[in-house]
C-alpha positions as CSV (number, residue, x, y, z in Angstrom):
1,M,41.6,-35.1,-87.4
2,C,38.0,-35.2,-86.2
3,E,38.1,-39.1,-85.9
4,I,41.3,-38.7,-84.1
5,G,39.8,-36.6,-81.5
6,V,36.5,-38.6,-81.1
7,R,38.7,-41.5,-80.5
8,A,40.8,-39.5,-77.7
9,F,37.4,-38.5,-76.0
10,K,36.1,-41.8,-75.8
11,K,39.4,-43.0,-74.7
12,D,39.3,-40.4,-71.7
13,R,35.6,-40.5,-70.9
14,S,36.4,-43.1,-68.1
15,I,38.6,-40.3,-66.4
16,I,36.3,-37.2,-67.2
17,K,33.0,-38.9,-65.6
18,P,34.5,-39.1,-62.2
19,F,36.0,-35.8,-62.3
20,I,32.5,-34.2,-63.1
21,I,30.9,-36.2,-60.6
22,F,33.5,-35.1,-58.0
23,M,33.2,-31.3,-58.9
24,L,29.3,-31.7,-58.4
25,V,29.6,-33.4,-55.2
26,W,32.0,-30.8,-54.2
27,I,29.8,-27.9,-55.2
28,F,26.8,-29.3,-53.4
29,S,28.6,-29.7,-50.3
30,F,30.1,-26.2,-50.3
31,V,26.5,-24.9,-50.7
32,F,25.1,-27.3,-47.9
33,I,28.0,-26.0,-45.4
34,F,27.3,-22.4,-46.5
35,L,23.6,-22.8,-45.6
36,L,24.5,-24.5,-42.3
37,M,26.6,-21.7,-41.2
38,I,23.8,-19.1,-42.1
39,K,21.5,-21.4,-39.9
40,N,24.1,-21.8,-37.1
41,D,24.8,-18.2,-37.0
42,N,21.2,-17.5,-36.6
43,V,21.0,-19.9,-33.7
44,R,24.3,-18.5,-32.3
45,R,22.8,-14.7,-32.1
46,F,19.6,-16.4,-30.5
47,L,21.8,-18.1,-27.8
48,L,23.8,-14.9,-27.4
49,V,20.5,-13.6,-26.4
50,E,20.0,-16.4,-23.9
51,D,23.6,-15.6,-22.7
52,D,22.6,-11.9,-22.0
53,I,19.7,-13.2,-20.0
54,K,21.9,-15.2,-17.6
55,N,24.5,-12.4,-17.1
56,N,22.1,-9.5,-17.4
57,R,24.7,-7.6,-19.7
58,S,22.6,-6.4,-22.7
59,L,19.5,-3.9,-22.2
60,E,19.0,-4.1,-25.9
61,H,17.9,-7.8,-25.8
62,T,16.8,-8.4,-22.3
63,K,14.5,-6.8,-19.6
64,E,13.8,-7.4,-16.1
65,N,10.1,-8.1,-15.7
66,R,7.7,-9.1,-13.1
67,D,8.8,-12.8,-13.4
68,G,12.5,-12.4,-13.5
69,Y,14.8,-12.3,-16.6
70,D,13.1,-12.8,-19.8
71,I,13.3,-12.4,-23.6
72,T,11.2,-9.5,-24.8
73,E,8.5,-10.1,-27.3
74,A,10.1,-7.6,-29.8
75,T,13.3,-9.8,-29.9
76,F,11.2,-12.7,-30.5
77,I,9.5,-11.1,-33.3
78,Q,12.7,-9.9,-35.0
79,L,14.4,-13.4,-34.5
80,N,11.1,-14.9,-36.1
81,K,11.7,-12.9,-39.3
82,Q,15.1,-14.1,-40.0
83,F,14.0,-18.0,-40.0
84,T,12.2,-20.0,-42.3
85,I,9.5,-22.3,-40.8
86,E,12.2,-25.1,-40.4
87,N,14.3,-22.9,-38.4
88,Q,11.6,-21.7,-36.1
89,Q,10.8,-25.2,-35.1
90,S,14.5,-25.8,-34.3
91,I,14.2,-22.6,-31.9
92,L,11.5,-24.0,-29.9
93,P,13.5,-26.0,-27.6
94,I,15.7,-23.1,-27.1
95,K,13.0,-21.1,-25.9
96,S,11.9,-23.4,-23.8
97,K,15.4,-24.0,-22.4
98,V,15.4,-20.0,-21.7
99,A,12.2,-20.4,-19.8
100,S,13.5,-23.3,-17.8
101,I,16.6,-21.4,-16.7
102,K,14.2,-18.3,-15.8
103,E,12.0,-20.9,-13.8
104,E,15.0,-22.1,-11.8
105,R,16.5,-18.8,-10.9
106,C,13.4,-17.1,-9.9
107,V,10.7,-18.9,-7.9
108,P,8.4,-17.0,-5.8
109,E,9.1,-16.7,-2.0
110,Q,6.0,-17.5,0.4
111,N,7.5,-18.3,3.5
112,I,8.4,-14.8,5.2
113,V,8.8,-13.4,8.5
114,F,8.4,-9.6,8.6
115,L,9.9,-7.9,11.9
116,K,7.6,-5.1,12.3
117,T,9.5,-1.9,13.7
118,H,7.5,0.8,15.2
119,K,6.7,4.1,13.2
120,T,8.9,3.1,10.2
121,G,6.1,2.8,7.5
122,S,5.9,-0.9,8.9
123,S,1.8,-1.0,8.6
124,T,1.9,-0.5,4.9
125,V,4.5,-2.9,4.6
126,T,2.2,-5.2,6.7
127,N,-0.9,-4.7,4.5
128,I,1.1,-5.6,1.3
129,L,2.1,-9.0,3.1
130,N,-1.4,-9.8,4.3
131,R,-3.0,-9.1,1.0
132,Y,0.0,-11.5,-0.7
133,A,-1.0,-14.4,1.7
134,D,-4.8,-13.9,1.4
135,L,-4.8,-14.0,-2.1
136,R,-2.7,-17.3,-2.5
137,E,-4.2,-19.0,0.6
138,L,-1.0,-18.9,2.6
139,L,-1.2,-19.6,6.2
140,V,-0.7,-16.7,8.6
141,V,0.4,-16.6,12.2
142,L,-2.1,-15.0,14.5
143,P,-1.6,-13.8,18.1
144,G,-3.6,-15.7,20.8
145,M,-6.2,-14.2,23.1
146,G,-7.5,-12.0,20.3
147,D,-4.4,-9.7,21.0
148,I,-2.8,-7.8,18.1
149,R,0.6,-8.5,19.1
150,F,2.6,-11.6,20.1
151,L,3.6,-10.8,23.7
152,W,5.3,-7.2,22.8
153,P,7.2,-6.0,24.6
154,R,8.4,-9.3,25.7
155,K,10.4,-11.2,22.8
156,F,8.5,-13.7,21.0
157,H,7.5,-17.1,22.0
158,W,5.7,-19.8,20.3
159,S,2.7,-20.1,22.8
160,S,1.6,-16.6,22.4
161,V,0.5,-18.2,18.9
162,D,-3.2,-19.2,17.8
163,L,-2.1,-22.7,17.4
164,L,-5.7,-23.9,16.6
165,R,-6.0,-21.6,13.4
166,L,-2.6,-23.0,12.3
167,D,-4.2,-26.7,12.4
168,G,-1.0,-28.7,12.8
169,Q,1.1,-26.8,10.2
170,P,3.9,-24.4,10.1
171,A,3.2,-21.1,8.9
172,N,4.0,-19.3,5.5
173,M,4.0,-15.8,7.2
174,L,4.2,-13.8,10.5
175,V,3.8,-10.2,10.1
176,N,2.4,-8.6,13.2
177,H,4.1,-7.0,16.0
178,A,6.6,-9.2,17.5
179,R,10.0,-8.5,19.1
180,Y,12.8,-10.7,17.2
181,D,13.5,-14.3,18.6
182,R,14.8,-16.3,15.5
183,Q,14.7,-19.7,17.6
184,Q,11.3,-19.4,18.6
185,M,10.0,-18.1,15.3
186,N,11.5,-20.9,13.5
187,M,9.4,-23.3,15.7
188,I,6.3,-22.1,13.9
189,M,7.3,-21.0,10.6
190,E,7.9,-23.1,7.5
191,D,11.7,-24.2,7.1
192,N,13.9,-21.8,5.3
193,S,11.7,-18.8,6.0
194,K,13.1,-15.6,4.7
195,Y,13.4,-12.9,7.6
196,F,13.4,-8.8,6.8
197,T,12.6,-5.7,8.3
198,I,12.6,-1.8,7.7
199,L,14.3,0.9,9.2
200,R,13.8,4.8,9.5
201,N,16.3,7.6,10.0
202,P,16.5,7.6,13.7
203,V,15.8,11.3,14.2
204,S,12.5,11.5,12.3
205,Q,11.4,8.1,13.8
206,F,11.9,9.2,17.4
207,E,10.2,12.3,16.9
208,S,7.5,10.5,15.4
209,S,7.3,7.9,18.0
210,F,7.6,10.3,21.1
211,Y,4.2,12.1,19.8
212,Y,2.6,9.2,18.4
213,F,2.8,7.2,21.6
214,E,2.1,10.5,23.6
215,F,5.3,10.4,25.6
216,D,5.0,14.3,25.9
217,S,1.8,13.6,27.9
218,I,3.1,10.7,29.9
219,L,6.2,12.6,30.9
220,R,4.0,15.7,31.7
221,L,5.8,17.7,28.9
222,N,2.7,18.5,26.7
223,H,2.7,22.1,27.7
224,T,6.2,22.8,27.0
225,K,7.4,24.6,23.8
226,S,9.3,21.5,22.4
227,A,8.6,18.3,24.4
228,V,11.4,16.7,22.6
229,E,13.9,19.1,23.3
230,E,13.0,19.8,26.9
231,F,13.1,15.8,27.4
232,L,16.4,15.3,26.0
233,T,17.9,17.9,28.0
234,Y,17.4,15.8,31.2
235,P,16.3,12.4,29.9
236,D,17.5,10.1,32.8
237,E,15.8,12.7,35.4
238,Y,12.7,12.5,33.7
239,L,12.5,8.7,33.5
240,Y,13.7,8.4,37.1
241,N,10.8,10.8,38.1
242,L,8.1,8.9,35.9
243,T,9.4,5.5,37.3
244,M,8.9,6.8,41.0
245,R,5.6,8.4,40.1
246,L,4.1,5.2,38.2
247,N,6.3,2.6,40.0
248,D,6.0,0.8,36.6
249,L,6.6,2.3,33.0
250,P,3.9,1.8,30.3
251,D,4.8,-0.9,27.5
252,T,5.4,1.8,25.1
253,M,8.0,3.3,27.1
254,N,10.3,0.6,25.9
255,L,10.5,2.5,22.6
256,I,11.9,5.9,24.4
257,Q,15.5,4.9,23.2
258,S,16.6,3.0,20.4
259,G,13.3,1.5,19.6
260,M,14.0,-0.2,16.5
261,F,16.9,-1.5,18.0
262,Y,14.6,-2.7,20.8
263,D,12.0,-4.4,18.1
264,L,14.9,-6.5,16.8
265,G,15.4,-8.2,19.8
266,Y,18.1,-5.9,21.7
267,N,17.6,-3.8,24.7
268,F,20.1,-0.8,24.4
269,M,20.8,-1.1,28.5
270,D,22.5,-4.6,27.5
271,V,24.8,-2.7,25.0
272,E,27.7,-1.5,26.6
273,N,29.7,0.3,23.8
274,D,29.8,0.6,19.9
275,E,32.0,-2.7,19.5
276,T,29.0,-4.7,21.1
277,I,26.4,-2.9,19.1
278,Q,28.6,-3.5,15.9
279,K,28.7,-7.3,16.7
280,V,24.8,-7.1,16.8
281,L,24.6,-5.6,13.5
282,E,27.1,-8.1,12.0
283,K,24.8,-10.9,13.6
284,L,21.7,-9.4,11.9
285,E,23.2,-8.9,8.6
286,K,23.6,-12.6,8.3
287,E,20.5,-13.4,9.5
288,L,18.0,-11.0,7.4
289,S,17.6,-11.5,3.8
290,L,16.5,-8.0,3.5
291,V,16.2,-4.6,5.1
292,L,14.1,-1.9,3.6
293,I,14.6,2.0,4.1
294,M,11.6,3.9,4.7
295,E,13.1,7.1,3.1
296,Y,13.4,5.2,-0.1
297,F,9.9,3.5,0.2
298,D,9.2,2.5,-3.4
299,E,12.8,1.6,-4.0
300,S,12.6,-0.8,-1.1
301,L,9.4,-2.3,-2.4
302,V,10.8,-2.8,-5.7
303,L,14.0,-4.5,-4.2
304,L,11.4,-6.5,-2.2
305,K,9.7,-7.4,-5.3
306,N,13.2,-8.6,-7.2
307,T,14.3,-10.4,-3.9
308,F,11.2,-12.5,-3.3
309,C,10.4,-12.7,-6.9
310,W,7.0,-10.9,-6.9
311,E,5.3,-8.8,-9.4
312,F,4.4,-5.3,-9.4
313,D,0.9,-5.7,-8.6
314,D,1.8,-7.6,-5.3
315,I,3.4,-4.4,-4.0
316,L,0.8,-1.7,-4.6
317,Y,0.3,0.1,-1.5
318,I,-1.6,3.3,0.2
319,K,0.1,4.5,3.1
320,Q,-1.5,3.1,6.3
321,N,-1.7,4.6,10.1
322,E,0.0,7.7,8.9
323,R,0.2,10.5,12.0
324,L,-2.0,13.4,10.8
325,K,-0.5,16.5,13.0
326,K,2.8,16.7,12.7
327,K,5.5,18.9,14.7
328,K,7.8,21.6,13.1
329,M,11.2,20.3,11.8
330,L,13.7,19.8,14.6
331,N,16.5,22.1,14.5
332,L,20.1,20.8,14.1
333,E,20.8,20.8,17.9
334,T,17.8,18.7,18.9
335,S,18.8,16.4,15.9
336,E,22.3,15.8,17.6
337,K,20.7,15.3,20.9
338,I,18.4,12.4,19.2
339,K,21.4,10.8,17.4
340,N,23.3,10.8,20.9
341,W,20.5,9.5,22.9
342,N,19.7,6.7,20.3
343,R,23.3,5.8,19.6
344,A,22.0,1.9,18.7
345,D,19.4,3.0,16.2
346,V,21.9,5.4,14.6
347,M,24.4,2.5,14.1
348,L,21.6,0.1,13.0
349,Y,20.5,2.7,10.7
350,Q,23.8,3.6,9.1
351,H,24.8,0.1,8.6
352,F,21.7,-1.1,6.6
353,N,21.4,2.0,4.8
354,K,25.1,1.1,3.2
355,T,24.0,-2.5,2.6
356,F,20.6,-1.3,1.0
357,W,22.5,0.7,-1.6
358,K,24.9,-2.0,-2.2
359,K,21.8,-4.3,-3.0
360,L,20.6,-2.0,-5.4
361,E,23.8,-1.5,-7.5
362,K,23.9,-5.0,-8.3
363,Y,20.9,-4.4,-10.4
364,G,22.4,-1.8,-12.4
365,E,20.3,0.5,-14.6
366,Q,17.4,-1.6,-15.0
367,F,16.3,-0.9,-11.4
368,W,15.6,2.6,-11.9
369,F,13.3,1.8,-14.9
370,D,11.7,-0.7,-12.6
371,V,11.2,2.0,-9.9
372,K,9.8,4.6,-12.6
373,E,7.2,1.8,-13.8
374,F,6.2,0.9,-10.4
375,K,5.6,4.6,-9.5
376,R,3.5,4.8,-12.7
377,R,1.6,1.8,-11.8
378,N,0.9,2.5,-8.1
379,K,-0.3,6.1,-9.0
380,E,-2.7,4.8,-11.4
381,F,-4.0,2.2,-9.2
382,K,-4.6,4.7,-6.4
383,A,-6.3,6.6,-9.0
384,T,-8.6,3.8,-9.7
385,C,-9.4,3.2,-6.0
386,S,-9.5,6.9,-5.3
387,P,-10.3,6.0,-1.9
388,Q,-12.0,8.9,0.6
389,K,-9.5,10.0,3.4
390,I,-11.0,10.0,7.1
391,T,-9.6,10.9,10.1
392,T,-9.5,8.1,13.1
393,K,-7.6,7.5,16.3
394,G,-4.7,5.2,16.5
395,Y,-4.9,1.7,18.1
396,K,-5.5,2.6,22.0
397,I,-4.2,6.0,21.6
398,N,-5.6,9.6,21.4
399,V,-3.6,10.6,18.2
400,D,-5.2,11.5,14.9
401,V,-4.1,9.4,12.0
402,N,-5.0,9.0,8.6
403,S,-7.4,6.3,7.4
404,F,-9.4,5.4,4.1
405,V,-12.9,4.2,3.1
406,M,-13.9,2.7,0.1
407,N,-15.2,5.0,-2.7
408,T,-18.6,3.9,-3.6
409,K,-17.9,4.8,-7.4
410,V,-15.2,2.0,-7.8
411,D,-16.2,-0.3,-10.3
412,K,-17.0,-4.1,-9.6
413,F,-13.8,-5.4,-11.5
414,N,-11.3,-3.3,-9.1
415,R,-13.3,-3.3,-5.9
416,Y,-12.3,-6.4,-4.7
417,L,-8.5,-5.5,-5.0
418,C,-9.0,-2.2,-3.6
419,E,-10.8,-3.3,-0.4
420,K,-8.0,-5.6,0.4
421,L,-5.5,-2.5,-0.2
422,L,-7.5,-0.5,2.5
423,M,-7.7,-3.0,5.3
424,S,-5.9,-2.0,8.2
425,E,-3.6,-4.6,10.4
426,V,-6.6,-4.8,12.7
427,D,-9.0,-5.2,10.1
428,Y,-7.2,-8.3,8.5
429,L,-6.6,-10.0,11.8
430,T,-10.3,-10.0,12.3
431,Y,-10.8,-11.2,8.8
432,F,-8.0,-14.1,9.2
433,R,-9.6,-15.4,12.4
434,K,-12.6,-16.1,10.5
435,K,-11.0,-17.3,7.5
436,F,-8.8,-19.8,9.1
437,Q,-11.5,-21.1,11.7
438,N,-12.1,-25.0,10.8
439,N,-15.6,-24.7,10.8
440,F,-15.9,-21.5,8.9
441,G,-17.8,-21.9,5.6
442,Y,-14.7,-20.9,3.6
443,Q,-12.6,-23.9,4.9
444,R,-15.4,-26.3,4.2
445,I,-15.0,-24.9,0.5
446,L,-11.4,-25.5,0.5
447,L,-12.0,-28.9,1.8
448,A,-14.5,-29.8,-0.9
449,E,-12.6,-28.4,-3.6
450,G,-9.4,-30.3,-2.5
451,V,-7.3,-27.6,-2.3
452,K,-7.0,-28.2,1.4
453,P,-6.3,-31.9,2.6
454,L,-9.0,-33.7,4.6
455,H,-6.3,-35.6,6.6
456,Q,-3.4,-33.5,7.3
457,E,-0.1,-34.8,9.0
458,K,0.2,-32.6,12.1
459,R,3.8,-31.4,11.1
460,L,3.8,-28.3,13.9
461,Q,2.9,-31.0,16.8
462,K,5.6,-33.5,15.6
463,R,8.2,-30.3,15.5
464,L,7.1,-29.2,18.8
465,K,7.3,-32.5,20.4
466,K,10.7,-33.3,19.1
467,M,11.9,-30.0,20.5
468,H,10.7,-31.2,24.1
469,V,8.0,-28.6,24.5
470,K,4.5,-29.2,25.8
471,S,1.5,-30.4,23.3
472,P,0.3,-27.2,21.7
473,K,-2.6,-25.4,23.4
474,F,-3.6,-21.8,24.5
475,F,-1.4,-20.2,27.4
476,M,-2.2,-17.3,29.5
477,P,0.7,-14.5,29.5
478,G,1.4,-15.6,33.2
479,E,1.7,-19.4,32.0
480,I,4.3,-18.9,29.1
481,R,7.6,-19.5,30.9
482,K,6.3,-22.6,32.5
483,S,6.6,-24.3,29.2
């Protein structure tokens, strides 16, 4: 029997051998596929994190940081623990791809026009923008003739600009008082510049303007119990009497009715009814990239940071040009009179207050984490700078305002940024006029280091020539319209 079995085995060996080989191949294939599935599952989970970044769906795996959407370091550490060295190497191009997506989606905006409105916290915003431009060597539009405004209360005109300091180049930023004129501003600015402004509740804005610009004294109401209430009882009569007495109204009196609407380029006297105002608002909404709201100042700055792809450090602030002595709260009746008198400003504020909250909703819950973080950082940096508060007079007025001077105890590391944070609008204008002067030592350093080209194409002159305007030079105010 054994011999028969051996012979049978030898006879069938040719069949068994291929079968064994087949089984081994099948087993190895199964193990290989199983390992591949594990690896791909890890990659799939990583890509899900990347997908969360694109769609901002998961707060577990993503965060909104100062540069835009990014994968948290904790997520990378957790993933790395799951991979072998070989798998970690395969992740590198994926991480690079995520960084590439982030870069494409979020590029810091550096070409900006800030439409500065009066008594809305705009001086504080101006410091933020001046500081950003200064620390990044951006070109700022300066008023000519040593002025601090661009022809205000008239609309902006290109010939009011200090063209010599632009050195033939379109500007990156325009931040000082200028009444909105998109066509004229576009002639000076870099292409595709972003425009934005800030608004304030018309009741508090009007009350602040009324006393800051000393309308009570101009109207001879400074000895009355409530100058605002007295004026609003007979506003047309008071303005008529003032015109007859002075023959010409002071420039600031252009802000006596719907001042924010006026700063944005529109005169309330030219607006016939609510329908006309609404058309103006719809036009402004298309032209402005962002409208901040003073009552939600920190939230507005975080929105600015996100919109322009800036960092928290870029929006740190200390309040500038704040009126020291404030009147008592207005009663309800007076508030209603202010609203009726400033109808255009009320509609302006209500319209963009709605758009403001719609923008915030798009960022979801993460936005409020960012606001909390910004408040913490700003409070911390104020404590670091710990500026000494002093009282000064407002620009060309007799009203006391808060101002600050450097604390001598601030360490050298933080002193430079603290000094920038405390510079007023006028201080920055004086500083920029030196910095942008062609023969100033700093400009020679930029040339020597290759930061500034020795021979620049005079793009601004070419643009103005193409638009059929006279060659750039200084103009006296009376000569502006001749161009």
